[in-house]
Structure formats: C-alpha cells, structure tokens
C-alpha positions as CSV (number, residue, x, y, z in Angstrom):
1,M,34.7,35.6,12.3
2,K,33.0,34.1,15.3
3,L,29.7,34.7,13.8
4,K,30.6,32.8,10.8
5,K,32.0,29.8,12.7
6,K,28.8,29.8,14.9
7,T,26.6,29.9,11.7
8,I,28.5,27.0,10.1
9,A,28.3,25.0,13.3
10,N,24.6,25.5,13.4
11,I,24.1,24.4,9.9
12,I,26.2,21.2,10.5
13,F,24.0,20.6,13.6
14,V,20.9,21.0,11.6
15,L,22.1,18.7,8.8
16,V,23.2,16.0,11.4
17,V,19.7,16.1,13.0
18,L,18.1,15.8,9.6
19,A,20.3,12.9,8.6
20,A,19.4,11.1,11.8
21,A,15.7,11.7,11.3
22,L,16.0,10.3,7.7
23,G,17.8,7.3,9.0
24,I,15.1,6.6,11.6
25,W,12.4,7.0,9.0
26,L,14.1,4.5,6.6
27,L,14.7,1.9,9.4
28,T,11.1,2.0,10.5
29,G,9.9,1.1,7.1
30,N,8.1,4.2,6.2
31,A,10.0,4.9,3.1
32,G,9.2,3.2,-0.2
33,A,5.5,2.8,0.2
34,G,4.6,-0.8,-0.2
35,A,8.2,-1.9,-0.6
36,G,8.3,-5.6,-0.2
37,R,4.7,-6.0,0.7
38,T,2.3,-8.0,-1.4
39,A,-1.5,-8.5,-1.3
40,V,-3.0,-12.0,-1.8
41,L,-6.2,-12.0,-3.7
42,S,-8.2,-15.2,-3.3
43,Y,-11.2,-15.5,-5.7
44,G,-13.7,-17.7,-7.4
45,D,-15.2,-21.0,-6.4
46,D,-12.0,-22.9,-6.8
47,G,-10.1,-20.7,-4.5
48,A,-7.6,-19.3,-7.0
49,Q,-5.0,-17.1,-5.6
50,M,-2.9,-14.2,-7.0
51,R,0.0,-12.4,-5.4
52,I,-0.1,-8.6,-6.2
53,P,3.1,-6.6,-5.4
54,L,2.3,-3.2,-3.7
55,D,5.4,-1.4,-4.8
56,R,4.2,-0.8,-8.5
57,D,1.1,1.3,-9.2
58,K,-1.2,-0.7,-11.4
59,R,-4.9,-1.6,-12.2
60,Y,-6.0,-5.2,-12.1
61,D,-9.3,-6.4,-13.6
62,I,-9.9,-9.9,-12.7
63,D,-12.8,-12.2,-13.7
64,T,-13.8,-14.1,-10.7
65,G,-16.4,-16.3,-12.5
66,T,-19.2,-14.3,-11.0
67,Y,-18.1,-10.6,-11.4
68,T,-15.1,-8.8,-12.8
69,I,-13.4,-7.1,-9.9
70,H,-11.3,-4.1,-10.3
71,L,-8.4,-3.5,-8.0
72,V,-6.0,-0.5,-8.0
73,V,-2.5,-0.4,-6.5
74,E,-1.3,3.1,-5.7
75,D,1.3,4.5,-3.3
76,G,1.9,1.1,-1.6
77,G,-1.8,0.2,-1.0
78,I,-4.5,-1.6,-2.8
79,R,-8.2,-1.1,-3.0
80,F,-11.4,-2.2,-4.8
81,V,-12.7,0.3,-7.2
82,D,-15.8,0.5,-9.7
83,S,-17.4,-2.5,-8.1
84,P,-20.0,-4.1,-10.4
85,C,-21.9,-5.7,-7.5
86,P,-25.1,-4.1,-6.2
87,D,-23.9,-2.9,-2.8
88,H,-20.3,-1.7,-3.4
89,T,-19.4,-2.7,0.2
90,C,-15.9,-3.8,-0.9
91,E,-15.2,-0.1,-2.0
92,S,-15.9,1.0,1.6
93,F,-12.9,-0.9,3.0
94,G,-10.6,1.9,1.4
95,V,-7.0,1.5,0.8
96,L,-5.3,-1.6,2.4
97,S,-1.6,-0.9,3.0
98,Q,-0.6,-2.4,6.5
99,E,0.1,-6.1,7.1
100,G,-3.1,-7.8,8.0
101,D,-5.4,-5.3,6.3
102,W,-8.2,-7.1,4.3
103,A,-11.2,-6.6,2.4
104,A,-13.7,-8.8,0.7
105,C,-16.3,-8.7,-2.1
106,L,-18.7,-11.4,-1.2
107,P,-20.8,-11.3,-4.3
108,A,-17.6,-11.9,-6.4
109,R,-16.3,-14.5,-3.9
110,A,-13.0,-12.5,-3.6
111,S,-10.9,-11.3,-0.7
112,V,-7.6,-9.3,-0.5
113,T,-5.1,-9.6,2.4
114,V,-1.9,-7.6,2.7
115,E,1.1,-9.5,3.8
C-alpha cells in the first residue's frame, strides 16, 4: 500500500511541476506564435503602409509600383520570398518574428518592421 501512495504522490508532483512550467511559458509570451504581433509594411514612392497580422499563416503578393514583392507569414513570423529583384538581399534577412525585427527590399522601395 505504501508503494502505491508514493507512486501517486510522485505522479501528482510531476503534474504540478509540468503545470507550473506551462504557466510560465504562457506568461512569457512564448505560446501562440505571433499572437498579438503585427508587421508593418511600408512600400512605394507614396509611403503606403499595410498592417499584417502575424498570427495567421498567409502569403501576400504586393505591387509596390516597382516590383511585386512576396511575403509569407508562417508560425508567427514574416519573411520575403521569391524576390523578383536582381540581388535577393531581402530574402537573406530570414524570418522576422520579434518586436523590432526589420527587413528591406530597396529595389522595390519596401520595408517590413515587426511591432
């Protein structure tokens, strides 16, 4: 009988530790990738802006007046893909997911900043 009570106590202890870890993870904002974050795309000669939510996976194809840029939102981040410009530098920025992350495609006169 003592062995069963000890086993049950150990299981309860492990569950409490896991619940505490989950609570900390949720409070630090690591759950729900991109939840509540947006990216601001500025583009074109007139400085047009577009707010893009990062909590919904989607592809955006936007005509900047110079090039059509392609952005992909996945798993709470945004990135340039399939760049039509000659150097593809914007693609090398990778995935932007943290507040303050930014990337630019100078030939297309476009920049993305995560808020």
